[in-house]
N, C-alpha and C positions, 0 to 999 in steps of 0.2 A: 765628792765634788761640790762645790758651791755653786748653786745655780743663779744666785743674785748677782754675780760678778758679771754677767752678760747685760744684765739691765743697767748696772752702773756704768758700764763701758759705752753705752749707746745714749745715755742721758744727754750729753751735749748737743747732740743732733737734733734734739726736740726744741731747744733755744733758738734754733737757726730759723724755724719755720715762721714765726711771728716776725722776725726781721726781714724774711723775703716778702712777707705780705706788705710791709711798710714801704720796702724799696719798690715793689710793683706799683703801689698806690702813688708814689711820687713820680714814677715814670709816666704813668697814665694821665696824671694832673699836668705834666709838661706837655704831653701830645695834645692836649685840648686845644681847640681853636675856636675863634670867635665866629658866631653865626653871620653868614654873609647877608648883607642888607639888599633886598629886592625892591624894585620899584613896583608901583602900582599896576603898571602896565605888565610886568613879569608875573605878578601876583593874580591877575585876571587872567593871563594865558594858562597859568597852571590850573586855575579853577575850571576854565573851560575844557582843558584836556582830561581832568578828572572826570567831569561830568560826561564827556564824550565816551570815555572808557567804560564809565558805570553804565551809561544807557546801551551801549553795544555790547556789553558784556565781554568786554576784550580785556587781556592781562596787559598791564604797564609796567614799565621799568622806571623807577625814580629813585632819587637820592633825598634823604630827609636829614635833618639835624636832631641829634639826641644827646645830651649830657657831654657837649664839648665835642662831638665827633660827626662827621658826615658819613652816614650809612646808606648802603644801597639795598634796595628791595625790590623783588619781582613778584606780582601776584595779581589776583583779582580783587575787585572791590565788592563786597558783600552789601554793605549799606552806607548811607551817608546821611548825617543829621545836618541840615542846613541852618538850624537854629543855633547849635552849639559848635558848628563847624567841624565836627568830628567825622572821621573816615574809619569804618571797620573793614578790615581786609579778610579774605577767606580764611587765612590761617589763624584769624584771632587777634591780630595786631591792631591796636587803636591808636590812630594819629590825629593830630589837628592840621587843618589846613596849612597853618602858619610854620608847620614844621618842615614841610616839603619844600626843597631847594630847587629841584629841577626834575623835568620828566623827560624820558627818552621814550619816542614812539616807536 
């Protein structure tokens, strides 16, 4: 009995995997959205809520923009760097203030 026949029989399926990767990449690119523009007042309000959450050690629920998508995160702020405007969350996520789109208290 020839054991190579089984491998030859399934070889076409290995060609489909790279094609599905490309299709998924195209779909993800079509789903990308433009970052919402926030006013100075909205940015100051977000900054204020972040600082309050940090000083009170309270968790907060916020929406941030990354790679053409709005993502939702819930967590505690571990550290804030006011010079670079970076926020370090307790799970190790690093964000910039300008990535945050909205905060829910």
